[in-house]
C-alpha positions in Angstrom: -4.2 29.1 -18.9 -3.6 30.8 -15.6 -2.9 34.5 -15.2 0.8 35.8 -16.1 2.3 36.8 -13.0 3.9 40.3 -13.1 6.2 42.3 -10.8 5.0 45.3 -8.9 6.9 48.2 -9.6 6.3 49.8 -6.3 7.1 46.7 -4.4 10.0 47.4 -2.2 13.2 45.3 -2.5 11.8 43.1 0.5 8.5 42.7 -0.4 9.8 41.3 -4.4 12.2 39.2 -2.3 9.5 37.6 -0.3 7.3 37.4 -3.6 10.2 35.5 -5.4 10.6 33.0 -2.3 6.9 32.3 -2.3 6.7 31.3 -5.8 9.8 29.1 -5.1 8.0 26.8 -2.1 5.2 26.4 -4.4 7.7 25.3 -6.9 9.4 23.2 -4.2 8.5 19.6 -3.4 6.0 19.3 -0.4 8.2 17.7 2.4 4.8 17.7 4.8 4.4 14.0 4.3 7.6 13.3 6.0 7.3 15.5 8.6 3.9 14.8 9.4 3.5 10.7 9.4 6.7 9.3 11.4 5.7 5.8 9.3 5.7 7.4 6.1 9.2 9.0 7.2 10.3 5.7 8.2 9.4 3.9 5.1 10.7 6.4 2.8 14.4 6.3 4.0 14.0 2.8 4.0 13.0 2.7 0.6 16.0 4.8 -0.1 18.6 2.6 1.0 16.8 -0.7 -0.1 16.3 0.9 -3.9 19.8 1.4 -4.4 20.6 -2.2 -3.3 17.9 -3.6 -5.8 19.8 -2.0 -9.0 23.2 -3.3 -7.8 21.5 -6.7 -8.3 20.0 -5.4 -11.4 23.6 -4.8 -12.6 25.7 -7.3 -11.4 23.1 -10.3 -12.7 23.5 -8.3 -16.3 27.1 -8.9 -15.8 27.2 -12.1 -14.2 25.3 -13.8 -16.8 27.2 -12.3 -19.6 30.7 -13.7 -17.2 29.2 -16.9 -17.5 27.7 -17.1 -21.1 29.3 -14.6 -23.2 25.8 -14.4 -25.1 23.8 -11.8 -25.8 20.2 -13.9 -26.0 21.5 -15.1 -22.5 21.7 -11.8 -21.0 18.2 -11.5 -22.7 16.9 -14.1 -21.0 17.1 -12.2 -17.8 14.2 -10.2 -19.3 12.5 -13.2 -19.8 12.8 -14.5 -16.2 11.8 -11.5 -15.2 8.2 -10.5 -17.3 7.1 -14.1 -16.2 7.7 -13.7 -12.7 5.9 -10.3 -12.4 3.1 -12.0 -14.1 3.1 -14.6 -11.3 3.6 -12.8 -8.5 1.0 -10.5 -9.5 -1.5 -13.2 -9.6 0.0 -15.0 -6.3 -0.2 -11.7 -4.6 -4.1 -11.1 -5.5 -4.7 -14.1 -3.5 -3.8 -12.7 -0.2 -2.4 -9.2 -0.5 -5.4 -7.6 0.6 -6.3 -10.1 3.6 -3.4 -9.7 5.5 -1.6 -6.5 7.6 0.5 -4.9 4.8 3.0 -4.0 7.5 3.2 -8.6 7.7 3.3 -8.1 4.4 6.0 -5.9 3.6 7.6 -8.1 6.5 7.4 -10.9 4.1 8.8 -9.6 0.8 11.4 -8.4 2.5 12.0 -11.9 3.6 11.6 -13.4 -0.2 14.2 -10.4 -1.5 16.7 -11.1 1.2 16.2 -14.9 0.3 16.3 -14.2 -3.5 19.4 -11.7 -3.1 21.4 -14.0 -0.8 21.2 -17.0 -3.8 23.3 -14.7 -5.7 25.3 -13.7 -3.0 26.4 -17.3 -2.3 26.9 -18.1 -5.9 29.2 -14.7 -6.4 31.1 -16.3 -3.5 31.3 -20.1 -5.2 32.9 -17.9 -8.4 31.1 -20.3 -11.3 27.2 -20.8 -10.4 25.4 -22.3 -12.8 23.6 -19.9 -15.1 20.3 -21.4 -14.3 20.5 -20.2 -10.6 20.8 -16.3 -11.5 17.9 -17.2 -13.3 15.7 -18.6 -10.7 17.2 -16.0 -8.3 16.3 -13.1 -10.5 12.7 -14.6 -11.4 12.3 -14.7 -7.1 13.4 -10.9 -6.7 10.8 -9.8 -10.0 7.5 -11.9 -8.0 8.5 -10.9 -4.9 8.9 -6.8 -6.1 5.4 -7.4 -7.9 3.9 -8.3 -4.1 6.3 -5.2 -2.7 5.5 -2.2 -5.2 1.3 -3.4 -4.7 1.7 -3.6 -0.7 4.0 -0.3 -0.5 1.6 1.7 -3.0 -1.7 0.3 -0.8 -0.2 1.2 2.3 0.7 5.1 1.2 -2.9 6.1 1.7 -3.6 5.0 5.0 0.2 6.6 6.3 -0.7 10.1 4.9 -4.2 10.6 4.3 -5.9 12.0 1.1 -4.9 15.6 0.9 -1.5 14.6 1.2 -1.2 11.7 -1.4 -0.2 13.8 -4.4 2.6 15.2 -2.6 3.5 11.4 -0.7 3.0 10.5 -4.4 5.7 12.9 -5.4 8.4 11.9 -2.6 8.3 8.3 -4.0 9.0 9.3 -7.5 12.0 11.5 -5.7 13.3 7.7 -4.3 12.6 6.0 -7.3 14.4 7.7 -10.0 17.6 9.4 -7.9 18.0 5.7 -7.0 17.8 4.5 -10.6 20.3 7.4 -11.5 22.7 6.8 -8.5 22.3 3.2 -8.4 23.5 1.8 -11.6 26.3 4.2 -11.8 28.2 3.3 -8.3 27.2 -0.5 -8.8 29.5 -0.1 -11.6 32.1 1.1 -9.9 31.7 -1.3 -6.6 31.4 -4.2 -9.4 34.8 -3.1 -11.1 36.9 -2.8 -8.0 35.4 -5.1 -5.6 33.7 -7.5 -7.3 29.7 -9.3 -7.5 30.5 -10.4 -4.2 30.2 -6.6 -2.4 27.4 -5.8 -5.0 25.2 -8.3 -3.9 26.1 -8.4 -0.2 25.1 -4.8 -0.1 21.6 -5.4 -1.8 21.2 -8.3 1.3 22.2 -5.7 3.9 19.5 -3.2 2.3 16.9 -5.6 2.6 17.7 -6.5 6.2 17.7 -2.7 7.1 14.0 -2.5 5.2 13.2 -5.6 7.3 14.6 -3.7 10.4 12.4 -0.8 9.4 9.2 -2.3 8.9 9.1 -4.2 12.4 9.1 -0.7 13.9 5.7 0.7 11.8 2.5 0.6 13.3 0.5 -2.2 12.0 -2.0 -1.6 9.0 -4.7 -4.3 9.3 -7.0 -4.7 6.6 -10.3 -2.9 6.9 -14.1 -4.3 7.0 -15.3 -4.9 3.9 -18.1 -7.8 2.2 -15.3 -8.1 -0.7 -13.9 -11.6 -1.0 -10.1 -11.2 0.3 -8.5 -14.8 -0.3 -7.4 -17.2 -3.0 -9.0 -17.4 -6.7 -12.3 -15.5 -6.0 -10.0 -12.6 -4.8 -7.8 -13.0 -7.5 -10.9 -12.7 -10.5 -12.4 -9.5 -8.3 -9.1 -7.7 -8.8 -9.7 -8.0 -12.6 -13.3 -7.9 -12.6 -13.3 -4.5 -10.8 -11.6 -3.2 -13.5 -14.4 -4.2 -16.0 -16.6 -1.1 -16.8 -14.3 1.6 -14.8 -13.4 3.9 -17.6 -10.7 6.6 -15.6 -8.6 3.6 -14.1 -8.6 1.6 -17.9 -7.9 5.0 -19.5 -4.9 5.5 -16.6 -3.6 2.1 -17.4 -3.7 2.3 -20.6 -1.8 5.9 -21.0 1.0 4.8 -19.0 1.2 1.2 -21.5 1.0 3.5 -25.0 4.1 5.5 -23.6 5.9 2.6 -22.2 5.5 0.7 -25.4 5.6 3.7 -28.1 7.7 6.0 -26.9 10.6 4.1 -24.8 13.5 3.4 -27.1 16.1 2.5 -24.4 17.1 -0.8 -26.1 17.7 1.3 -29.1 20.3 3.1 -26.6 23.4 1.6 -27.3 22.7 1.3 -31.0 22.3 5.3 -31.3 25.4 6.2 -29.5 27.0 4.4 -32.4 25.3 5.1 -35.1 23.8 8.8 -34.5 25.9 10.4 -32.0 29.3 8.5 -33.4 30.5 7.5 -29.8 30.4 4.5 -27.8 29.2 2.9 -24.4 30.3 6.5 -22.4 27.3 8.4 -24.5 25.1 4.7 -24.6 25.1 5.5 -20.7 24.3 9.1 -20.7 21.7 8.7 -22.9 20.2 5.9 -19.8 20.8 8.5 -17.3 19.2 11.3 -19.3 15.1 10.6 -18.2 16.1 9.8 -14.7 17.6 13.2 -14.3 14.5 15.0 -15.7 12.5 12.8 -13.7 14.2 13.4 -10.2 14.4 17.2 -11.1 10.6 17.1 -12.3 9.9 15.6 -8.7 11.7 17.7 -6.8 9.8 20.6 -7.7 6.7 19.0 -7.9 5.2 21.3 -5.1 2.6 22.7 -7.7 1.0 18.5 -7.8 -0.9 19.2 -4.6 -2.9 22.0 -6.5 -3.7 20.4 -9.9 -7.6 19.6 -9.5 -8.1 18.4 -13.4 -5.7 15.3 -12.5 -7.3 13.0 -15.6 -6.1 16.2 -17.8 -2.5 16.0 -16.5 -2.2 12.5 -17.4 -3.2 13.0 -20.9 -0.9 16.2 -21.2 2.0 14.7 -19.5 2.0 11.7 -22.1 2.2 14.1 -24.8 5.2 15.9 -23.8 6.7 12.7 -23.0 5.6 11.8 -27.1 6.5 14.9 -28.3 10.2 14.6 -26.4 11.1 11.2 -27.7 10.1 12.3 -31.3 11.9 15.3 -30.8 15.2 12.9 -29.8 14.7 11.1 -32.5 14.6 14.2 -34.9 18.4 16.3 -33.3 20.9 14.2 -35.6 24.7 14.1 -33.7 23.7 17.2 -31.1 24.3 14.8 -27.9 23.2 18.4 -25.9 20.2 18.4 -27.2 19.3 15.0 -27.2 19.9 14.5 -23.9 17.6 17.9 -23.2 14.7 16.0 -25.0 15.0 12.8 -22.4 15.3 15.0 -19.5 12.0 16.4 -21.0 10.5 13.6 -21.4 11.9 12.0 -18.3 10.1 15.3 -16.3 7.0 14.8 -18.4 7.0 10.8 -16.9 7.1 11.3 -13.5 4.0 13.8 -13.7 2.1 11.3 -15.3 2.9 8.7 -12.5 2.3 11.0 -9.8 -1.3 12.0 -10.9 -1.8 8.0 -12.4 -0.9 7.0 -8.8 -3.0 9.4 -7.2 -6.6 8.5 -9.3 -5.8 4.9 -8.7 -5.0 5.4 -5.0 -8.5 7.6 -4.6 -10.8 5.8 -6.6 -9.9 2.1 -5.4 -11.5 1.2 -2.1 -9.0 0.2 0.4 -10.0 -3.5 0.3 -9.0 -3.8 -3.3 -6.1 -1.1 -3.4 -3.7 -3.9 -3.2 -5.1 -5.9 -6.1 -5.5 -3.0 -8.5 -2.3 -1.9 -7.0 -0.3 -5.4 -8.3 -2.0 -5.2 -11.5 -1.1 -1.5 -11.8 2.6 -2.7 -11.7 2.4 -5.4 -14.5 1.6 -3.0 -16.5 4.2 -0.6 -15.4 6.5 -3.3 -15.3 5.6 -5.1 -18.4 5.3 -1.9 -21.0 8.8 -1.4 -21.3 9.7 -5.2 -21.6 7.1 -4.9 -24.5 8.9 -1.4 -25.9 11.8 -3.0 -25.9 10.9 -5.4 -28.0 8.6 -3.1 -30.5 11.7 -0.9 -31.0 13.9 -3.3 -31.8 11.6 -4.6 -34.5 10.5 -1.7 -36.0 14.4 -0.6 -36.2 15.3 -4.2 -37.9 12.5 -2.9 -40.6 13.3 0.5 -41.3 15.9 2.0 -38.8 16.5 3.5 -35.5 15.4 6.7 -36.2 12.3 6.0 -37.4 11.7 3.9 -34.8 12.4 6.6 -32.3 10.3 9.2 -34.0 7.1 7.4 -35.1 7.2 5.6 -31.6 6.6 9.3 -29.5 4.1 10.3 -32.7 2.0 7.3 -31.7 2.2 8.0 -27.9 0.6 11.5 -29.0 -1.7 9.7 -31.1 -2.5 6.8 -28.3 -3.4 9.7 -25.7 -5.6 11.5 -27.9 -7.7 8.3 -28.8 -7.8 7.8 -25.1 -9.3 11.3 -24.7 -11.6 10.6 -27.2 -12.8 7.0 -26.0 -12.3 7.7 -22.5 -13.6 11.2 -21.7 -14.2 10.2 -17.9 -10.3 10.8 -17.8 -10.8 14.0 -19.2 -12.7 14.7 -16.8 -11.5 13.4 -13.5 -10.6 16.0 -10.9 -9.5 15.2 -7.1 -12.6 16.3 -5.7 -12.8 16.2 -2.0 -14.7 13.3 -1.1 -14.1 11.5 -4.6 -14.7 7.9 -4.4 -14.7 4.9 -6.5 -15.3 6.0 -10.0 -16.1 4.4 -13.4 
């Protein structure tokens, strides 16, 4: 525990004001990476636009598939196509991602995104495209996203350096969570008023803009190494690198536990009716609440660069996440308290994401950073989809409330088990010069 700050009774009002301002600056997010790195700044603003476009397409594809089929099962297949494609994209990306200039790979992913969204745009213009066409485009987006996310994560340490990496990852979380909050809401309005064509058209335009941004970046060639870089050997090396590296395994494990057991998003539409006696508008609030907390957590994350015991921070963040989710399941019909619990969970999740990302990026050699980031994306993107299945099965066997509360408690238990089985994660610190860890 740190010392408790006190107010000097003899201090002048001006001194007291400066002290308060200093404390606020310590909490406010550190924007130094945006100031000092031209390439990071451009990448950050490009990501802000392209992620909004991505969320337009996510919402549009669900709406379009349901309109074409009038089947909830067909809508569910969107997720199945997505997770299969993410696995394929992770494996395919591992075959070359650390062998090429990362700017070149980023350019290639924007072309892939544009093609996939272009297919959806053409189908929307046609009016009644085959649903298989939508599935194929969704799968292509998911596969490309596995490569795109990996290269973005791998390029960040090269753009900002070791000391500014936590601050850069906090800024990245601001983008992802702000767009996750704003993008779907704006997409719904655009689709309702102007139609699917405009939603898909904006997405295509956003990727073309991101392509232009990537063209202005400096090359980021691979660093010299003896590691295998291409082909099946490169893919295998990405997975075998994790063998025996308990810190990385534990970091991946904490996120998987949190997302599988403590992500009850599949139950939000049901809880909106059964727990809060409302409908779709409350379900929307439940979906948005974690993103609100995550944005606030990221914007007030100036303190993250001063945290040394980053492994402990990850574990405690998962505990707070689990406790908040369990509390959400116990609040009854008090909607404001439920939204507060979800917001706290979102803030804890963003803290976990920042430190997990920092541990990964600083403990993995640059020659392997793309492949390991790809595996991390597989965990991050796959965990919630497994969590949807888990939440639904437990709710069907018992009740939605039991599913939510038990999931939150299992997060806490899981964090404790990982802390015991992987003491190296508890001991991990952000000491300068910290190299690859075991």
